[in-house]
Backbone as ProteinMPNN parsed JSONL, in Angstrom:
{"seq_chain_A": "XXXXXXXXXXXXXXXXXXXXXXXXXXXXXXXXXXXXXXXXXXXXXXXXXXXXXXXXXXXXXXXXXXXXXXXXXXXXXXXXXXXXXXXXXXXXXXXXXXXXXXXXXXXXXXXXXXXXXXXXXXXXXXXXXXXXXXXXXXXXXXXXXXXXXXXXXXXXXXXXXXXXXXXXXXXXXXXXXXXXXXXXXXXXXXXXXXXXXXXXXXXXXXXXXXXXXX", "coords_chain_A": {"N_chain_A": [[-27.01, 8.17, 10.21], [-24.43, 7.022, 10.455], [-23.801, 6.596, 7.746], [-23.741, 9.217, 6.795], [-21.581, 10.306, 8.211], [-19.461, 8.773, 7.243], [-19.497, 9.472, 4.527], [-18.781, 12.127, 4.784], [-16.19, 11.806, 5.753], [-14.85, 10.655, 3.545], [-15.168, 12.729, 1.756], [-13.608, 14.711, 2.906], [-11.118, 13.635, 2.476], [-10.689, 14.193, -0.162], [-10.236, 16.866, -0.294], [-8.143, 19.602, -1.052], [-5.546, 20.931, 0.871], [-3.894, 22.071, 3.88], [-1.788, 19.555, 5.173], [-1.726, 18.822, 7.9], [-4.087, 19.935, 8.868], [-5.994, 18.548, 7.352], [-5.558, 15.891, 8.214], [-6.254, 16.166, 10.894], [-8.989, 16.83, 10.777], [-10.026, 14.521, 9.59], [-9.432, 12.66, 11.526], [-11.164, 13.442, 13.613], [-13.645, 12.934, 12.436], [-13.444, 10.185, 12.113], [-13.394, 9.371, 14.78], [-15.992, 10.015, 15.486], [-17.415, 8.281, 13.837], [-16.586, 5.851, 14.909], [-17.731, 5.996, 17.457], [-20.409, 6.089, 16.785], [-20.822, 3.613, 15.706], [-20.147, 1.778, 17.555], [-21.931, 0.253, 19.152], [-23.013, -1.506, 17.3], [-20.806, -3.076, 16.65], [-20.333, -4.292, 19.089], [-22.48, -5.945, 19.204], [-21.82, -7.885, 17.462], [-21.991, -7.209, 14.827], [-20.706, -5.899, 11.707], [-18.331, -3.323, 12.002], [-18.23, 0.058, 10.866], [-15.75, 1.098, 10.891], [-13.951, -0.944, 10.95], [-10.725, -2.182, 10.869], [-8.848, -2.516, 7.886], [-6.285, -2.502, 7.421], [-2.791, -3.161, 8.12], [-0.173, -3.252, 10.604], [3.211, -2.617, 10.127], [5.71, -5.027, 10.727], [8.853, -5.945, 12.043], [9.297, -8.584, 12.414], [8.072, -9.873, 10.355], [9.506, -9.512, 8.085], [10.808, -10.931, 5.202], [13.383, -13.435, 4.759], [16.376, -13.721, 2.702], [16.172, -16.185, 1.561], [13.492, -16.88, 1.879], [12.14, -15.085, 0.227], [12.606, -15.851, -2.341], [11.291, -16.866, -5.437], [8.28, -16.845, -7.501], [5.945, -14.284, -7.467], [2.616, -13.421, -7.627], [0.564, -10.649, -8.472], [-2.153, -9.589, -6.444], [-3.839, -7.654, -5.117], [-4.17, -4.152, -4.123], [-2.224, -2.815, -1.363], [-2.244, -1.465, 1.922], [-0.33, -0.247, 4.532], [0.863, 0.494, 7.882], [3.401, 2.2, 9.747], [3.377, 2.021, 12.486], [1.247, 1.393, 15.369], [0.323, 3.763, 16.367], [0.553, 5.407, 14.136], [-1.349, 4.231, 12.488], [-3.672, 4.793, 13.948], [-3.682, 7.617, 13.942], [-4.057, 8.109, 11.292], [-6.651, 7.59, 10.893], [-7.386, 4.964, 10.522], [-9.254, 2.445, 8.919], [-10.802, 4.128, 7.357], [-9.149, 5.943, 5.94], [-7.524, 3.984, 4.762], [-9.244, 2.402, 3.134], [-10.041, 4.276, 1.243], [-7.631, 5.071, -0.055], [-6.781, 2.616, -1.041], [-8.748, 2.097, -2.928], [-8.302, 4.172, -4.772], [-5.701, 3.529, -5.572], [-6.119, 1.024, -6.716], [-7.638, 1.735, -8.932], [-5.754, 3.214, -10.395], [-3.769, 1.226, -10.88], [-5.19, -0.59, -12.478], [-5.554, 0.943, -14.76], [-2.983, 1.031, -15.791], [-2.547, -1.532, -16.531], [-1.994, -3.389, -14.544], [-3.252, -5.999, -13.084], [-5.155, -8.413, -11.174], [-3.411, -11.413, -11.0], [-2.205, -10.875, -13.429], [0.209, -9.698, -13.367], [3.513, -10.109, -12.202], [6.229, -10.704, -9.886], [9.458, -11.96, -9.849], [11.872, -13.308, -7.772], [15.159, -14.444, -7.696], [17.675, -16.828, -6.498], [20.089, -15.671, -6.924], [20.138, -13.057, -6.367], [18.756, -11.555, -8.233], [16.003, -10.019, -9.969], [12.854, -10.093, -11.739], [10.197, -8.5, -13.467], [6.969, -9.103, -14.626], [4.332, -8.377, -16.936], [1.474, -9.799, -17.888], [2.634, -12.099, -20.182], [5.05, -11.018, -20.692], [8.333, -9.894, -19.998], [8.861, -6.967, -18.264], [10.568, -5.456, -16.729], [13.835, -5.789, -15.299], [16.4, -6.561, -12.852], [18.522, -6.133, -9.96], [18.445, -7.175, -6.495], [18.468, -6.502, -2.933], [18.326, -7.412, 0.51], [18.114, -5.684, 3.457], [18.224, -4.247, 6.695], [15.416, -4.385, 7.162], [14.424, -3.738, 4.686], [13.824, -4.013, 1.19], [15.879, -3.438, -1.439], [15.501, -2.448, -4.65], [17.186, -2.477, -7.621], [16.838, -1.308, -10.659], [17.618, -2.438, -13.923], [19.628, -0.369, -15.881], [18.914, 1.868, -14.49], [19.938, 4.366, -12.212], [19.055, 5.194, -9.771], [18.026, 3.505, -6.998], [15.115, 1.645, -5.84], [13.466, 1.625, -2.84], [11.708, -0.629, -0.864], [9.335, -1.796, 1.575], [9.141, -5.013, 2.806], [6.775, -7.579, 3.678], [5.984, -10.728, 4.95], [3.585, -13.134, 5.287], [1.797, -15.979, 6.065], [2.053, -17.062, 3.446], [1.631, -14.875, 1.842], [3.016, -12.141, 0.22], [3.773, -8.851, 0.864], [4.618, -5.774, -0.506], [5.393, -2.592, 0.317], [5.546, 1.019, 0.128], [6.792, 4.441, 0.44], [5.584, 7.682, -0.742], [7.498, 8.795, -2.524], [9.083, 6.561, -3.312], [7.051, 5.028, -4.411], [6.309, 6.48, -6.699], [8.703, 6.273, -8.08], [8.915, 3.477, -8.43], [6.496, 2.793, -9.863], [6.747, 4.504, -12.021], [8.888, 3.37, -13.308], [8.086, 0.692, -13.772], [5.474, 0.864, -14.886], [5.609, 3.05, -16.533], [4.209, 5.42, -16.466], [3.032, 8.061, -14.419], [1.279, 10.092, -14.027], [-1.479, 9.85, -13.41], [-1.246, 8.922, -10.902], [-1.171, 10.77, -8.966], [-3.295, 11.312, -7.193], [-3.116, 9.282, -5.331], [-0.511, 9.618, -4.25], [-0.773, 12.136, -3.12], [-2.512, 11.694, -0.975], [-0.939, 9.939, 0.467], [1.177, 11.591, 1.24], [-0.146, 13.1, 3.056], [-0.276, 11.78, 5.426], [1.73, 10.753, 8.049], [3.688, 7.871, 8.294], [2.165, 6.113, 6.766], [2.119, 3.625, 4.267], [1.971, 2.334, 0.931], [1.269, -0.22, -1.533], [1.778, -3.333, -3.126], [0.004, -6.422, -2.873], [0.906, -9.765, -2.949], [0.753, -13.192, -4.076], [2.283, -16.41, -3.773], [3.25, -18.225, -6.618]], "CA_chain_A": [[-25.917, 8.902, 10.848], [-23.162, 6.38, 10.083], [-23.511, 6.832, 6.34], [-23.395, 10.626, 6.646], [-20.231, 10.505, 8.728], [-18.5, 8.157, 6.327], [-19.43, 10.304, 3.333], [-18.009, 13.309, 5.142], [-14.792, 11.388, 5.863], [-14.278, 10.498, 2.21], [-15.13, 14.055, 1.146], [-12.444, 15.399, 3.451], [-9.91, 13.09, 1.857], [-10.5, 14.763, -1.479], [-10.031, 18.315, -0.208], [-6.757, 20.056, -1.049], [-5.301, 21.862, 1.955], [-2.749, 21.733, 4.721], [-1.82, 18.156, 5.578], [-2.048, 18.696, 9.312], [-5.498, 20.243, 9.028], [-6.733, 17.439, 6.767], [-5.449, 14.738, 9.095], [-6.999, 16.438, 12.108], [-10.409, 16.723, 10.477], [-10.35, 13.125, 9.35], [-9.39, 11.963, 12.808], [-12.385, 13.75, 14.34], [-14.746, 12.215, 11.801], [-13.269, 8.767, 12.419], [-13.823, 9.172, 16.159], [-17.445, 10.057, 15.492], [-17.888, 7.033, 13.24], [-16.338, 4.795, 15.877], [-18.718, 6.124, 18.501], [-21.726, 5.786, 16.243], [-20.922, 2.206, 15.311], [-19.65, 0.93, 18.631], [-22.937, -0.701, 19.592], [-23.145, -2.546, 16.272], [-19.671, -3.987, 16.784], [-20.519, -5.061, 20.313], [-23.507, -6.955, 18.949], [-21.319, -8.849, 16.478], [-22.16, -6.713, 13.473], [-19.495, -5.278, 11.175], [-18.158, -1.906, 12.29], [-17.847, 0.852, 9.694], [-14.345, 1.463, 11.039], [-13.156, -2.152, 11.144], [-9.482, -1.938, 10.148], [-8.437, -3.426, 6.823], [-4.853, -2.272, 7.268], [-1.914, -3.826, 9.06], [0.982, -2.518, 11.084], [4.45, -3.252, 9.685], [6.456, -5.679, 11.798], [10.176, -6.434, 11.648], [9.248, -10.047, 12.49], [7.495, -10.404, 9.119], [10.393, -9.253, 6.953], [11.311, -12.219, 4.714], [14.816, -13.622, 4.56], [16.755, -13.854, 1.294], [15.698, -17.499, 1.109], [12.027, -16.895, 1.845], [11.583, -14.24, -0.82], [12.86, -16.476, -3.642], [10.115, -17.453, -6.071], [7.465, -15.957, -8.317], [4.839, -13.763, -6.687], [1.626, -12.812, -8.521], [-0.207, -9.552, -7.902], [-3.527, -9.88, -6.06], [-4.605, -6.455, -4.826], [-3.37, -3.108, -3.471], [-2.001, -2.996, 0.067], [-1.952, -0.283, 2.726], [0.201, -0.622, 5.837], [1.318, 1.615, 8.693], [4.671, 1.917, 10.413], [3.14, 1.786, 13.909], [-0.156, 1.472, 15.766], [0.004, 5.184, 16.493], [0.362, 5.927, 12.78], [-2.635, 3.7, 12.04], [-4.722, 5.538, 14.642], [-3.697, 9.01, 13.507], [-4.513, 8.153, 9.907], [-8.077, 7.244, 10.906], [-7.603, 3.545, 10.268], [-9.788, 1.914, 7.666], [-11.38, 5.184, 6.529], [-8.095, 6.348, 5.014], [-7.036, 2.807, 4.042], [-10.185, 2.015, 2.085], [-10.025, 5.301, 0.204], [-6.394, 5.033, -0.834], [-6.767, 1.343, -1.769], [-9.622, 2.248, -4.09], [-7.619, 5.029, -5.732], [-4.553, 2.794, -6.108], [-6.651, -0.015, -7.591], [-8.028, 2.386, -10.177], [-4.524, 3.525, -11.118], [-3.123, -0.011, -11.328], [-5.973, -1.137, -13.587], [-5.305, 1.765, -15.939], [-1.66, 0.745, -16.355], [-2.481, -2.946, -16.879], [-1.624, -4.268, -13.425], [-4.493, -6.583, -12.592], [-4.98, -9.656, -10.437], [-2.895, -12.535, -11.764], [-1.651, -10.445, -14.709], [1.523, -9.1, -13.146], [4.238, -10.905, -11.21], [7.632, -10.397, -9.594], [10.238, -13.16, -9.543], [13.171, -13.128, -7.119], [15.916, -15.702, -7.725], [18.659, -16.959, -5.415], [21.301, -14.962, -7.324], [19.853, -11.646, -6.072], [18.201, -10.897, -9.414], [14.544, -10.06, -10.028], [12.233, -9.695, -13.001], [8.783, -8.16, -13.33], [6.219, -9.402, -15.844], [2.92, -8.048, -17.102], [1.061, -10.827, -18.837], [3.72, -13.052, -20.406], [6.231, -10.269, -21.125], [9.203, -9.265, -19.013], [8.863, -5.523, -18.47], [11.73, -4.893, -16.064], [14.716, -6.705, -14.572], [17.4, -5.865, -12.056], [19.06, -6.862, -8.813], [17.824, -6.775, -5.238], [19.176, -6.808, -1.691], [17.506, -7.248, 1.708], [18.915, -5.184, 4.566], [17.537, -3.295, 7.579], [13.963, -4.478, 6.947], [14.111, -3.101, 3.407], [14.286, -4.608, -0.057], [16.323, -2.409, -2.377], [15.42, -2.902, -6.039], [17.963, -1.663, -8.546], [16.41, -1.671, -11.997], [18.64, -2.385, -14.956], [19.626, 0.879, -16.611], [18.541, 2.967, -13.6], [20.946, 4.61, -11.179], [18.38, 5.41, -8.492], [17.321, 2.297, -6.563], [13.794, 1.807, -5.242], [13.431, 0.936, -1.554], [10.364, -1.034, -0.464], [9.248, -2.556, 2.825], [8.478, -6.288, 2.556], [6.152, -8.315, 4.783], [5.604, -12.068, 4.51], [2.735, -13.759, 6.296], [0.873, -17.001, 5.549], [2.157, -17.231, 2.003], [1.352, -13.626, 1.143], [4.098, -11.166, 0.264], [3.351, -7.467, 0.663], [5.695, -4.788, -0.639], [4.814, -1.253, 0.414], [6.56, 2.074, -0.003], [6.305, 5.803, 0.622], [5.167, 8.336, -1.984], [8.634, 8.948, -3.435], [9.422, 5.247, -3.87], [5.932, 4.576, -5.235], [6.445, 7.136, -8.008], [9.884, 5.682, -8.703], [8.584, 2.098, -8.811], [5.474, 2.772, -10.898], [7.273, 5.163, -13.201], [9.78, 2.42, -13.973], [7.362, -0.511, -14.185], [4.3, 1.17, -15.7], [5.952, 4.066, -17.519], [3.42, 6.636, -16.327], [2.656, 8.334, -13.027], [0.418, 11.277, -13.961], [-2.736, 9.527, -12.727], [-0.913, 8.427, -9.569], [-1.091, 11.919, -8.062], [-4.319, 11.226, -6.147], [-2.609, 8.373, -4.311], [0.645, 10.202, -3.569], [-1.241, 13.265, -2.316], [-3.021, 11.136, 0.276], [0.203, 9.388, 1.199], [1.922, 12.697, 1.832], [-0.957, 13.713, 4.102], [-0.221, 10.985, 6.649], [3.007, 10.174, 8.447], [3.642, 6.466, 8.681], [1.359, 5.287, 5.866], [2.79, 3.149, 3.062], [1.087, 1.555, 0.072], [1.982, -1.021, -2.52], [1.149, -4.492, -3.748], [-0.115, -7.694, -2.158], [1.174, -10.828, -3.923], [0.736, -14.572, -3.567], [3.299, -17.232, -4.442], [2.741, -19.117, -7.653]], "C_chain_A": [[-24.56, 8.343, 10.418], [-22.796, 6.707, 8.64], [-23.072, 8.271, 6.104], [-21.967, 10.892, 7.082], [-19.183, 9.93, 7.796], [-18.361, 8.973, 5.054], [-18.617, 11.566, 3.594], [-16.527, 12.984, 5.223], [-14.153, 11.293, 4.492], [-14.209, 11.844, 1.485], [-13.913, 14.827, 1.621], [-11.159, 14.918, 2.818], [-9.644, 13.718, 0.494], [-10.236, 16.253, -1.468], [-8.557, 18.642, -0.233], [-6.588, 21.092, 0.049], [-4.105, 21.445, 2.737], [-2.881, 20.317, 5.215], [-2.246, 17.984, 7.027], [-3.532, 18.938, 9.554], [-6.362, 19.113, 8.503], [-6.725, 16.241, 7.682], [-6.271, 14.932, 10.363], [-8.489, 16.296, 11.899], [-10.837, 15.274, 10.305], [-10.37, 12.34, 10.648], [-10.654, 12.193, 13.614], [-13.581, 13.004, 13.766], [-14.675, 10.732, 12.132], [-13.712, 8.458, 13.842], [-15.34, 9.137, 16.248], [-18.044, 8.785, 14.926], [-17.726, 5.883, 14.212], [-17.39, 4.804, 16.967], [-20.086, 5.688, 18.013], [-21.918, 4.322, 15.961], [-20.485, 1.254, 16.42], [-20.632, -0.122, 19.055], [-23.103, -1.835, 18.605], [-22.025, -3.55, 16.384], [-19.842, -4.87, 17.995], [-21.532, -6.164, 20.116], [-23.095, -7.95, 17.881], [-21.487, -8.417, 15.049], [-20.881, -6.028, 13.019], [-19.469, -3.801, 11.527], [-17.741, -1.181, 11.032], [-16.381, 1.226, 9.742], [-13.481, 0.246, 11.324], [-11.919, -2.069, 10.27], [-9.214, -2.985, 9.085], [-6.941, -3.284, 6.588], [-4.078, -3.037, 8.327], [-0.786, -2.907, 9.471], [2.242, -3.295, 10.701], [5.217, -3.8, 10.879], [7.799, -6.187, 11.276], [10.212, -7.962, 11.653], [8.731, -10.67, 11.195], [8.329, -10.095, 7.88], [10.979, -10.585, 6.474], [12.83, -12.253, 4.621], [15.097, -13.724, 3.059], [16.261, -15.175, 0.715], [14.182, -17.504, 0.945], [11.439, -16.109, 0.682], [11.752, -14.84, -2.213], [11.586, -17.133, -4.17], [9.399, -16.425, -6.923], [6.206, -15.59, -7.55], [3.884, -13.0, -7.608], [0.802, -11.755, -7.795], [-1.647, -9.971, -7.623], [-4.363, -8.611, -5.881], [-3.69, -5.392, -4.218], [-3.231, -3.403, -1.983], [-1.709, -1.649, 0.713], [-1.474, -0.759, 4.086], [0.707, 0.625, 6.548], [2.556, 1.21, 9.485], [4.507, 1.65, 11.907], [1.648, 1.853, 14.186], [-0.583, 2.924, 15.904], [-0.242, 5.815, 15.131], [-0.982, 5.479, 12.221], [-3.776, 4.498, 12.656], [-4.817, 6.963, 14.13], [-4.195, 9.152, 12.078], [-5.961, 7.727, 9.769], [-8.354, 5.849, 10.376], [-8.167, 3.213, 8.912], [-10.445, 2.967, 6.796], [-10.361, 5.624, 5.483], [-7.645, 5.174, 4.152], [-7.939, 2.438, 2.876], [-10.169, 3.004, 0.931], [-8.791, 5.194, -0.671], [-6.266, 3.717, -1.599], [-7.6, 1.455, -3.043], [-8.948, 3.079, -5.176], [-6.432, 4.31, -6.374], [-5.016, 1.705, -7.061], [-7.033, 0.561, -8.95], [-6.801, 2.697, -11.027], [-3.892, 2.256, -11.697], [-3.855, -0.626, -12.517], [-5.702, -0.373, -14.882], [-3.972, 1.435, -16.602], [-1.457, -0.749, -16.598], [-2.015, -3.878, -15.791], [-2.9, -4.754, -12.769], [-4.205, -7.935, -11.929], [-4.537, -10.788, -11.363], [-2.222, -12.167, -13.062], [-0.29, -9.765, -14.583], [2.217, -9.896, -12.058], [5.669, -10.403, -11.046], [8.328, -11.693, -9.217], [11.576, -12.757, -8.929], [13.913, -14.45, -7.192], [16.974, -15.704, -6.624], [20.01, -16.34, -5.764], [21.143, -13.451, -7.143], [19.424, -10.864, -7.324], [16.679, -11.008, -9.378], [14.077, -9.685, -11.424], [10.749, -9.455, -12.742], [8.101, -8.399, -14.668], [4.82, -8.804, -15.781], [2.421, -8.945, -18.221], [2.193, -11.83, -18.971], [5.031, -12.355, -20.757], [7.019, -9.734, -19.934], [9.209, -7.764, -19.286], [10.071, -4.851, -17.821], [12.521, -5.989, -15.359], [15.703, -5.884, -13.758], [17.933, -6.746, -10.95], [18.394, -6.35, -7.54], [18.71, -7.157, -4.055], [18.219, -6.569, -0.53], [18.408, -6.83, 2.855], [18.1, -4.187, 5.373], [16.043, -3.226, 7.293], [13.5, -3.853, 5.63], [14.611, -3.951, 2.25], [14.633, -3.46, -1.0], [16.342, -3.007, -3.78], [16.207, -1.941, -6.921], [17.631, -2.116, -9.961], [17.55, -1.516, -13.0], [18.513, -1.081, -15.737], [19.246, 2.09, -15.776], [19.615, 3.137, -12.529], [20.321, 4.79, -9.798], [17.612, 4.162, -8.082], [15.977, 2.644, -5.951], [13.746, 0.978, -3.96], [11.99, 0.646, -1.154], [10.435, -1.818, 0.843], [8.504, -3.853, 2.556], [7.876, -6.877, 3.836], [5.685, -9.649, 4.23], [4.821, -12.761, 5.613], [1.766, -14.722, 5.631], [0.867, -17.085, 4.022], [1.848, -16.005, 1.187], [2.526, -12.665, 1.324], [3.53, -9.786, -0.032], [4.599, -6.61, 0.52], [5.045, -3.418, -0.666], [5.923, -0.217, 0.426], [5.935, 3.445, 0.257], [6.025, 6.429, -0.744], [6.298, 8.438, -2.997], [8.996, 7.638, -4.105], [8.311, 4.72, -4.762], [6.009, 5.189, -6.63], [7.628, 6.566, -8.786], [9.552, 4.3, -9.26], [7.603, 2.075, -9.983], [5.936, 3.464, -12.174], [8.165, 4.239, -14.007], [9.017, 1.239, -14.556], [6.242, -0.194, -15.178], [4.567, 2.24, -16.748], [5.127, 5.332, -17.44], [2.992, 6.828, -14.878], [1.709, 9.525, -12.903], [-0.866, 11.01, -13.186], [-2.511, 8.954, -11.333], [-0.962, 9.54, -8.524], [-2.108, 11.867, -6.931], [-3.854, 10.347, -4.998], [-1.467, 9.026, -3.533], [0.252, 11.401, -2.717], [-1.758, 12.787, -0.968], [-1.888, 10.58, 1.12], [0.972, 10.493, 1.915], [1.163, 13.361, 2.981], [-0.827, 12.996, 5.437], [1.177, 10.44, 6.896], [2.795, 8.711, 8.793], [2.776, 5.577, 7.822], [2.197, 4.899, 4.656], [1.812, 2.317, 2.243], [1.908, 0.77, -0.946], [1.134, -2.179, -3.014], [1.107, -5.686, -2.795], [-0.01, -8.813, -3.18], [1.107, -12.201, -3.278], [1.712, -15.406, -4.398], [2.674, -18.173, -5.444], [3.309, -20.521, -7.509]], "O_chain_A": [[-23.654, 9.096, 10.062], [-21.652, 7.047, 8.335], [-22.156, 8.531, 5.323], [-21.227, 11.612, 6.412], [-18.133, 10.537, 7.584], [-17.254, 9.157, 4.547], [-17.86, 12.018, 2.735], [-15.692, 13.788, 4.809], [-13.045, 11.787, 4.285], [-13.297, 12.075, 0.691], [-13.262, 15.517, 0.837], [-10.218, 15.692, 2.64], [-8.499, 13.768, 0.046], [-10.031, 16.85, -2.524], [-7.782, 18.022, 0.494], [-7.384, 22.024, 0.156], [-3.363, 20.557, 2.316], [-3.963, 19.904, 5.635], [-3.039, 17.097, 7.343], [-4.162, 18.236, 10.345], [-7.357, 18.75, 9.131], [-7.768, 15.629, 7.911], [-6.904, 13.997, 10.853], [-9.186, 15.715, 12.731], [-11.878, 14.856, 10.811], [-11.215, 11.466, 10.847], [-11.173, 11.265, 14.233], [-14.427, 12.504, 14.507], [-15.694, 10.093, 12.396], [-14.327, 7.422, 14.097], [-15.91, 8.335, 16.989], [-19.035, 8.264, 15.439], [-18.61, 5.036, 14.335], [-17.889, 3.751, 17.363], [-20.829, 5.009, 18.722], [-23.046, 3.828, 15.97], [-20.462, 0.04, 16.219], [-20.25, -1.266, 19.299], [-23.307, -2.984, 18.995], [-22.252, -4.751, 16.233], [-19.535, -6.061, 17.948], [-21.464, -7.201, 20.775], [-23.905, -8.763, 17.437], [-21.162, -9.175, 14.135], [-20.063, -5.622, 13.845], [-20.471, -3.103, 11.368], [-16.992, -1.719, 10.217], [-15.819, 1.635, 8.726], [-12.391, 0.38, 11.88], [-12.034, -1.902, 9.056], [-9.333, -4.184, 9.333], [-6.394, -3.879, 5.66], [-4.649, -3.504, 9.313], [-0.477, -1.924, 8.797], [2.321, -4.502, 10.93], [5.36, -3.134, 11.904], [7.872, -6.785, 10.203], [11.048, -8.569, 10.985], [8.928, -11.862, 10.959], [7.912, -10.381, 6.758], [11.591, -11.3, 7.268], [13.476, -11.223, 4.429], [14.173, -13.805, 2.249], [15.967, -15.269, -0.477], [13.656, -18.067, -0.015], [10.353, -16.433, 0.202], [11.112, -14.388, -3.163], [10.898, -17.858, -3.451], [9.844, -15.285, -7.055], [5.491, -16.458, -7.048], [4.287, -12.053, -8.284], [0.396, -11.947, -6.649], [-2.286, -10.623, -8.449], [-5.462, -8.504, -6.425], [-2.559, -5.695, -3.838], [-4.025, -4.151, -1.413], [-1.024, -0.803, 0.138], [-2.132, -1.58, 4.726], [0.948, 1.662, 5.931], [2.736, 0.046, 9.844], [5.415, 1.103, 12.532], [0.874, 2.312, 13.346], [-1.721, 3.273, 15.593], [-1.13, 6.653, 14.979], [-1.675, 6.253, 11.559], [-4.737, 4.843, 11.969], [-5.917, 7.467, 13.905], [-4.701, 10.208, 11.698], [-6.45, 7.524, 8.657], [-9.431, 5.583, 9.842], [-7.641, 3.635, 7.882], [-10.635, 2.736, 5.602], [-10.663, 5.674, 4.291], [-7.41, 5.335, 2.955], [-7.465, 2.192, 1.766], [-10.272, 2.609, -0.231], [-8.894, 5.222, -1.897], [-5.702, 3.697, -2.693], [-7.203, 0.968, -4.102], [-9.013, 2.738, -6.357], [-6.182, 4.459, -7.57], [-4.389, 1.477, -8.095], [-6.78, -0.05, -9.988], [-6.805, 2.471, -12.237], [-3.524, 2.223, -12.871], [-3.226, -1.123, -13.451], [-5.628, -0.963, -15.96], [-3.836, 1.541, -17.821], [-0.334, -1.192, -16.842], [-1.676, -5.03, -16.06], [-3.544, -4.034, -12.006], [-3.134, -8.514, -12.114], [-5.187, -11.086, -12.365], [-1.709, -13.047, -13.752], [0.286, -9.315, -15.573], [1.579, -10.314, -11.092], [6.237, -9.771, -11.937], [7.845, -12.439, -8.365], [12.317, -11.959, -9.504], [13.37, -15.481, -6.797], [17.148, -14.715, -5.911], [20.967, -16.462, -4.999], [21.915, -12.667, -7.694], [19.698, -9.67, -7.449], [16.13, -11.964, -8.831], [14.8, -9.049, -12.19], [10.132, -10.119, -11.91], [8.583, -7.959, -15.712], [4.205, -8.735, -14.717], [2.887, -8.86, -19.358], [2.665, -12.36, -17.966], [6.017, -13.017, -21.083], [6.448, -9.192, -18.988], [9.52, -7.331, -20.395], [10.544, -3.816, -18.29], [11.962, -6.978, -14.886], [15.828, -4.674, -13.944], [17.805, -7.969, -11.002], [17.853, -5.245, -7.506], [19.582, -8.018, -4.163], [17.403, -5.648, -0.567], [19.358, -7.536, 3.191], [17.368, -3.375, 4.807], [15.473, -2.14, 7.193], [12.334, -3.486, 5.481], [15.691, -4.537, 2.321], [13.79, -2.621, -1.316], [17.09, -3.942, -4.064], [15.926, -0.743, -6.96], [18.082, -3.17, -10.409], [18.34, -0.575, -12.922], [17.428, -0.728, -16.2], [19.249, 3.214, -16.277], [20.137, 2.153, -12.005], [20.974, 4.566, -8.779], [16.643, 3.791, -8.745], [15.726, 3.793, -5.587], [13.963, -0.233, -3.993], [11.154, 1.548, -1.109], [11.457, -2.422, 1.171], [7.352, -3.818, 2.122], [8.408, -6.691, 4.931], [5.065, -9.705, 3.168], [5.317, -12.952, 6.724], [1.006, -14.337, 4.743], [-0.189, -17.168, 3.395], [1.805, -16.076, -0.041], [2.969, -12.413, 2.444], [2.882, -9.58, -1.058], [5.525, -6.708, 1.325], [4.248, -3.113, -1.553], [7.083, -0.527, 0.698], [4.713, 3.59, 0.289], [6.208, 5.785, -1.777], [6.094, 8.199, -4.187], [9.195, 7.59, -5.319], [8.579, 4.045, -5.756], [5.799, 4.499, -7.628], [7.558, 6.397, -10.003], [9.865, 3.99, -10.409], [7.853, 1.407, -10.986], [5.565, 3.061, -13.277], [8.2, 4.308, -15.236], [9.264, 0.83, -15.691], [6.077, -0.887, -16.181], [3.843, 2.335, -17.739], [5.311, 6.237, -18.254], [2.633, 5.869, -14.195], [1.371, 9.928, -11.791], [-1.297, 11.846, -12.393], [-3.459, 8.55, -10.659], [-0.811, 9.279, -7.33], [-1.823, 12.325, -5.825], [-4.151, 10.622, -3.835], [-1.454, 8.995, -2.303], [0.883, 11.658, -1.692], [-1.478, 13.4, 0.062], [-1.88, 10.73, 2.341], [1.369, 10.334, 3.069], [1.748, 14.091, 3.781], [-1.221, 13.535, 6.471], [1.739, 9.747, 6.048], [1.847, 8.354, 9.493], [2.653, 4.387, 8.112], [2.9, 5.732, 4.085], [0.926, 1.669, 2.8], [3.08, 1.06, -1.183], [-0.058, -2.032, -3.282], [2.037, -5.926, -2.025], [-0.744, -8.823, -4.167], [1.371, -12.354, -2.085], [1.933, -15.132, -5.578], [1.682, -18.84, -5.15], [2.983, -21.403, -8.303]]}, "name": "protein", "num_of_chains": 1, "seq": "XXXXXXXXXXXXXXXXXXXXXXXXXXXXXXXXXXXXXXXXXXXXXXXXXXXXXXXXXXXXXXXXXXXXXXXXXXXXXXXXXXXXXXXXXXXXXXXXXXXXXXXXXXXXXXXXXXXXXXXXXXXXXXXXXXXXXXXXXXXXXXXXXXXXXXXXXXXXXXXXXXXXXXXXXXXXXXXXXXXXXXXXXXXXXXXXXXXXXXXXXXXXXXXXXXXXXX"}
């Protein structure tokens, strides 16, 4: 029963249709999965709907001093703007699906664990590397819980939401900023459409990169 419900949930995520209808269907499936797996969780077993996502907190926004350093890419990240947004997006069902799709995209454009990094210096400048090569540079500013990245040669800045917890820096963004960021850093966004379509289906969901300090 659990496996069938989960397969149905992931199938719904791949259906093109009205965003509201898609979200509603997914929510119903998630409720069913939660009910079906509740006893397993109570007995100490892993629940099929155990959340792998986090809720964005203003308390975890790094200061200009804390963000300084070199941060290496580890894995994709999915976060929500509130607990209500997390619940409406069906929690880990949606999170696991979009993380998988984002991981596939990142691998295709050469962004792999330990092979890409972002360096922020104390002069409000940043640089992004893939392997040993600088691919992009620019300036940054932290204000109103947002890091604004202005890439050299670009007039449109990219706004990302930063979170810093236990030595891990997460930068997440909405669909528009994700296309802006990846288009600038990776040079291609055609295969990113599967991720942005899911992002647009849920209010309050953001995705991006999880990095650790080198």
